[in-house]
VOBA-1610 file (N, C-alpha, C; in pm, whole numbers, padded with zeros to 5 digits, always signed):
BEGIN
Met-01849-03910+00578Met-01851-03866+00440Met-01930-03736+00430Thr-01880-03643+00350Thr-01947-03515+00334Thr-02005-03503+00195Asp-02097-03409+00179Asp-02156-03387+00046Asp-02087-03269-00027Trp-01972-03225+00024Trp-01898-03114-00036Trp-01828-03160-00162Val-01849-03087-00274Val-01785-03119-00401Val-01703-02998-00445Pro-01571-03010-00463Pro-01487-02894-00498Pro-01531-02822-00625Glu-01589-02892-00720Glu-01630-02830-00846Glu-01745-02731-00828Asp-01817-02741-00717Asp-01929-02652-00692Asp-01888-02514-00640Ile-01761-02498-00603Ile-01715-02372-00546Ile-01670-02281-00662Pro-01725-02159-00671Pro-01682-02069-00778Pro-01540-02020-00754Leu-01465-02002-00864Leu-01328-01955-00852Leu-01323-01804-00828Thr-01423-01733-00877Thr-01428-01589-00855Thr-01565-01552-00804Glu-01571-01441-00736Glu-01697-01396-00681Glu-01705-01245-00696Glu-01817-01194-00744Glu-01836-01050-00760Glu-01901-00995-00634Ser-01858-00875-00599Ser-01913-00810-00481Ser-01922-00660-00506Thr-02027-00599-00460Thr-02040-00453-00470Thr-02005-00387-00338Ile-01956-00466-00243Ile-01923-00416-00111Ile-01774-00386-00105Phe-01737-00266-00056Phe-01597-00235-00033Phe-01550-00309+00091Trp-01432-00368+00085Trp-01382-00443+00199Trp-01328-00352+00307Ser-01289-00231+00270Ser-01247-00134+00370Ser-01313-00001+00338Asp-01331+00079+00441Asp-01396+00208+00424Asp-01304+00303+00348Leu-01366+00394+00272Leu-01289+00498+00205Leu-01234+00595+00309Pro-01120+00657+00279Pro-01070+00760+00371Pro-01176+00869+00389Pro-01179+00935+00504Pro-01287+01031+00533Pro-01299+01145+00432Lys-01189+01188+00372Lys-01195+01301+00279Lys-01200+01258+00133Ala-01204+01129+00108Ala-01212+01079-00030Ala-01352+01103-00085Ile-01359+01128-00213Ile-01487+01153-00279Ile-01520+01032-00366Lys-01633+00972-00341Lys-01677+00857-00419Lys-01767+00907-00531Met-01733+00872-00655Met-01813+00914-00769Met-01874+00791-00835Lys-01998+00802-00871Lys-02067+00693-00939Lys-02062+00718-01089Ile-02016+00619-01164Ile-02004+00632-01309Ile-02130+00573-01371Glu-02212+00658-01429Glu-02338+00612-01487Glu-02337+00620-01639Asp-02255+00706-01695Asp-02254+00730-01839Asp-02131+00660-01897Asn-02145+00601-02014Asn-02033+00533-02078Asn-01943+00629-02157Ser-01978+00755-02163Ser-01900+00851-02238Ser-01780+00896-02157Gly-01659+00872-02211Gly-01537+00912-02144Gly-01527+01062-02129Asp-01573+01136-02230Asp-01567+01282-02223Asp-01650+01334-02106Ser-01769+01280-02088Ser-01855+01328-01979Ser-01797+01288-01842Leu-01735+01171-01834Leu-01673+01128-01709Leu-01560+01223-01670Met-01476+01257-01764Met-01364+01346-01736Met-01413+01487-01704Lys-01518+01530-01773Lys-01575+01662-01745Lys-01633+01666-01604Glu-01705+01561-01567Glu-01765+01553-01433Glu-01657+01551-01325Leu-01550+01478-01349Leu-01440+01472-01253Leu-01373+01609-01239Tyr-01351+01677-01350Tyr-01291+01811-01347Tyr-01381+01908-01270Glu-01511+01905-01297Glu-01604+01993-01226Glu-01605+01966-01076Glu-01591+01840-01038Glu-01586+01803-00896Glu-01458+01859-00832Ile-01347+01853-00902Ile-01221+01908-00851Ile-01234+02059-00829Val-01292+02130-00927Val-01310+02275-00915Val-01401+02306-00797Lys-01509+02230-00782Lys-01604+02251-00671Lys-01536+02228-00536Gln-01458+02121-00526Gln-01391+02091-00400Gln-01285+02196-00366Leu-01216+02247-00467Leu-01115+02352-00442Leu-01180+02479-00390Ser-01297+02511-00442Ser-01363+02635-00398Ser-01418+02622-00256Asn-01441+02498-00210Asn-01497+02477-00076Asn-01390+02459+00032Lys-01264+02450-00006Lys-01157+02420+00090Lys-01084+02547+00132Asn-01040+02547+00257Asn-00955+02654+00309Asn-00814+02598+00329Gly-00715+02681+00312Gly-00577+02638+00338Gly-00519+02559+00221Asn-00420+02477+00254Asn-00350+02400+00152Asn-00438+02288+00097Cys-00429+02267-00033Cys-00507+02162-00099Cys-00414+02074-00181Ala-00454+01951-00198Ala-00380+01858-00283Ala-00479+01783-00371Ile-00444+01771-00498Ile-00522+01691-00591Ile-00440+01566-00618Ile-00494+01450-00583Ile-00422+01324-00600Ile-00505+01232-00686Ile-00448+01188-00797Ile-00513+01088-00880Ile-00420+00967-00877Asp-00467+00863-00810Asp-00382+00749-00779Asp-00337+00673-00902Asn-00420+00661-01002Asn-00380+00588-01121Asn-00453+00645-01241Leu-00388+00737-01309Leu-00450+00802-01423Leu-00482+00703-01535Ser-00403+00598-01547Ser-00425+00501-01654Ser-00550+00416-01633Ile-00610+00420-01513Ile-00733+00343-01490Ile-00846+00391-01582Phe-00840+00519-01622Phe-00943+00573-01710Phe-00944+00503-01845Leu-00827+00456-01890Leu-00822+00382-02017Leu-00904+00254-02008Ser-00897+00186-01893Ser-00974+00062-01877Ser-01123+00089-01863Leu-01160+00216-01832Leu-01301+00253-01825Leu-01354+00298-01960Gly-01270+00291-02063Gly-01313+00327-02198Gly-01292+00473-02234Val-01220+00547-02152Val-01193+00687-02181Val-01079+00693-02283Ser-01095+00777-02383Ser-00992+00788-02487Ser-00868+00860-02435Leu-00756+00834-02498Leu-00631+00900-02462Leu-00644+01051-02478Lys-00715+01094-02581Lys-00736+01238-02605Lys-00812+01301-02487Ser-00916+01235-02437Ser-00993+01287-02323Ser-00908+01294-02197Ile-00824+01195-02176Ile-00738+01194-02057Ile-00637+01308-02064Val-00577+01327-02180Val-00479+01435-02197Val-00546+01571-02181Thr-00666+01588-02237Thr-00741+01713-02221Thr-00771+01739-02074Phe-00816+01636-02003Phe-00843+01647-01860Phe-00716+01689-01785Tyr-00606+01621-01813Tyr-00480+01653-01745Tyr-00442+01799-01770Asn-00450+01843-01895Asn-00413+01982-01928Asn-00502+02083-01856Lys-00632+02053-01846Lys-00723+02144-01777Lys-00691+02152-01627Val-00664+02038-01565Val-00630+02037-01423Val-00494+02105-01402Tyr-00399+02081-01491Tyr-00267+02143-01481Tyr-00280+02296-01488Asp-00360+02346-01583Asp-00384+02490-01594Asp-00453+02544-01468Leu-00548+02468-01416Leu-00618+02508-01294Leu-00519+02523-01178Val-00429+02427-01164Val-00330+02429-01056Val-00237+02550-01071Leu-00194+02577-01193Leu-00102+02689-01216Leu-00167+02824-01188Asn-00296+02836-01217Asn-00363+02965-01210Asn-00453+02984-01088His-00471+02883-01007His-00563+02892-00893His-00499+02970-00779Glu-00579+03049-00709Glu-00529+03133-00600Glu-00474+03052-00484Lys-00524+02931-00462Lys-00479+02849-00349Lys-00352+02769-00381Lys-00310+02768-00506Lys-00190+02696-00550Lys-00186+02553-00496Pro-00285+02472-00534Pro-00287+02335-00482Pro-00171+02251-00536Ser-00135+02150-00460Ser-00037+02053-00507Ser-00109+01954-00598Phe-00036+01895-00689Phe-00095+01810-00790Phe-00013+01684-00803Tyr-00073+01567-00777Tyr-00001+01440-00777Tyr-00071+01338-00867Phe+00008+01270-00949Phe-00041+01159-01029Phe+00048+01039-01003Val-00010+00921-01009Val+00067+00798-00992Val+00046+00711-01115Ile+00158+00662-01170Ile+00154+00565-01279Ile+00262+00461-01250Thr+00233+00334-01271Thr+00331+00228-01250Thr+00414+00212-01376Pro+00545+00244-01371Pro+00624+00248-01495Pro+00660+00114-01556Glu+00657+00007-01479Glu+00706-00121-01532Glu+00604-00197-01615Ile+00477-00162-01606Ile+00375-00242-01674Ile+00286-00154-01762Leu+00347-00062-01834Leu+00270+00033-01913Leu+00239-00020-02053Thr+00117+00003-02097Thr+00081-00024-02235Thr+00129+00093-02319Lys+00110+00084-02449Lys+00153+00191-02540Lys+00083+00323-02506Glu-00048+00319-02482Glu-00122+00441-02448Glu-00080+00495-02312Gln-00055+00407-02217Gln-00013+00452-02085Gln+00126+00517-02090Lys+00212+00468-02178Lys+00344+00530-02194Lys+00330+00671-02248Lys+00235+00695-02337Lys+00211+00830-02388Lys+00168+00923-02276Ile+00076+00874-02191Ile+00032+00954-02076Ile+00150+00983-01985Ser+00231+00882-01958Ser+00346+00898-01869Ser+00443+01003-01922Leu+00469+01004-02052Leu+00560+01103-02110Leu+00505+01245-02097Ile+00375+01260-02114Ile+00312+01393-02099Ile+00326+01440-01954Leu+00302+01350-01859Leu+00314+01386-01718Leu+00458+01423-01683Glu+00552+01344-01732Glu+00692+01369-01701Glu+00739+01503-01756Lys+00685+01543-01869Lys+00726+01668-01931Lys+00691+01789-01843Asn+00578+01785-01775Asn+00528+01899-01700Asn+00558+01897-01550Cys+00612+01789-01498Cys+00628+01780-01353Cys+00754+01850-01305Asp+00753+01889-01177Asp+00871+01945-01112Asp+00953+01835-01045Tyr+00883+01740-00985Tyr+00947+01625-00921Tyr+00893+01499-00986Leu+00983+01405-01008Leu+00943+01277-01065Leu+00998+01168-00974Phe+00911+01080-00929Phe+00951+00968-00845Phe+00920+00840-00919Lys+01019+00754-00931Lys+00999+00625-01000Lys+01041+00514-00905Leu+00949+00419-00885Leu+00977+00302-00802Leu+01002+00182-00892Tyr+01107+00108-00862Tyr+01140-00011-00939Tyr+01164-00127-00844Gln+01152-00247-00900Gln+01192-00364-00823Gln+01343-00360-00807Asn+01392-00434-00711Asn+01536-00440-00690Asn+01602-00498-00814Pro+01689-00422-00884Pro+01746-00471-01010Pro+01833-00596-00995Ser+01886-00620-00875Ser+01970-00738-00856Ser+01890-00859-00809Gly+01758-00846-00803Gly+01675-00958-00762Gly+01637-00949-00615Tyr+01591-01060-00559Tyr+01544-01063-00421Tyr+01658-01038-00324Ser+01628-00965-00218Ser+01724-00941-00112Ser+01648-00922+00019Gln+01704-00969+00128Gln+01641-00949+00259Gln+01656-00805+00304Asp+01764-00739+00263Asp+01795-00605+00313Asp+01739-00493+00227Val+01713-00519+00099Val+01666-00415+00008Val+01548-00469-00072His+01437-00394-00075His+01319-00440-00147His+01306-00378-00285Gly+01362-00260-00305Gly+01346-00196-00436Gly+01432-00072-00449Gln+01405+00001-00556Gln+01484+00119-00589Gln+01391+00237-00614Leu+01425+00352-00559Leu+01349+00475-00577Leu+01438+00575-00650Glu+01392+00622-00764Glu+01464+00725-00837Glu+01385+00855-00823Thr+01452+00960-00777Thr+01388+01090-00764Thr+01459+01188-00857Ile+01381+01262-00932Ile+01435+01358-01027Ile+01372+01493-00997Tyr+01456+01591-00965Tyr+01411+01728-00943Tyr+01435+01802-01073Lys+01326+01837-01144Lys+01338+01893-01278Lys+01326+02045-01281Asp+01301+02108-01167Asp+01280+02252-01166Asp+01411+02329-01168Ala+01521+02261-01149Ala+01652+02326-01150Ala+01697+02348-01295Ala+01807+02425-01312Ala+01860+02450-01447Ala+01895+02318-01516Lys+01953+02227-01440Lys+01984+02093-01491Lys+01916+01993-01398Pro+01839+01898-01451Pro+01770+01803-01362Pro+01868+01731-01269Ile+01826+01718-01144Ile+01906+01650-01042Ile+01843+01514-01018Asp+01923+01410-01031Asp+01874+01272-01023Asp+01939+01202-00904Tyr+01857+01147-00814Tyr+01905+01069-00700Tyr+01845+00929-00709Ile+01924+00831-00670Ile+01874+00693-00665Ile+01894+00640-00524Phe+01786+00588-00467Phe+01788+00531-00333Phe+01743+00385-00342Lys+01795+00304-00254Lys+01742+00170-00231Lys+01645+00184-00113Phe+01543+00099-00109Phe+01451+00107+00005Phe+01417-00030+00058Lys+01382-00032+00185Lys+01333-00153+00253Lys+01202-00117+00321Leu+01101-00197+00298Leu+00968-00173+00354Leu+00950-00249+00484Tyr+00887-00182+00578Tyr+00846-00244+00704Tyr+00695-00222+00717Glu+00638-00271+00823Glu+00493-00256+00841Glu+00452-00110+00854Asn+00529-00030+00928Asn+00490+00109+00953Asn+00595+00211+00911Lys+00693+00171+00834Lys+00795+00267+00793Lys+00869+00217+00669Val+00947+00308+00610Val+01030+00276+00495Val+01170+00329+00525Asp+01271+00246+00508Asp+01410+00291+00521Asp+01465+00318+00382Leu+01529+00435+00366Leu+01593+00471+00240Leu+01744+00468+00256Phe+01813+00414+00155Phe+01958+00407+00154Phe+02008+00476+00028Lys+02101+00568+00042Lys+02160+00632-00076Lys+02233+00527-00156Tyr+02207+00522-00287Tyr+02267+00422-00374Tyr+02401+00474-00423Leu+02505+00403-00394Leu+02640+00440-00438Leu+02686+00342-00543Ser+02699+00387-00666Ser+02743+00295-00772Ser+02895+00300-00777Gly+02955+00186-00802Gly+03101+00176-00798Gly+03162+00187-00925
//
């Protein structure tokens, strides 16, 4: 007989330890102020500082712009931040690449507004969707690519299958 009681085990556990190391070139920022405006200003200043310290090609990647909403940043502050970074990219001598990621299937009303603003200014738009026909062994999802820099936007749809170290793309032919 053991003295183990299932009710004594917590269902969730908080940890301040990262389970995996950050990539070597990633910048870790500590958020100390609850003001969304100051957070976005600090992030913008860090981007400008990093651009001035880099040689060669640069890329600005914000993995999930909508995460700022959950941190209490207002939609107005996020849009202002985006516009400032967009202007920086257009006018900077190094012409950095600029990437944002938003998950289109689970957007709140505010996130949809951010998504529309991003879509309006982008040259390339990539949208990932679940497989519209449901589960399949051969196809895991759908990738829509839109090239908007042309006179008329060019839209391609691919099916994809994920593997451990690669992704197979299949041109989608609708009948």
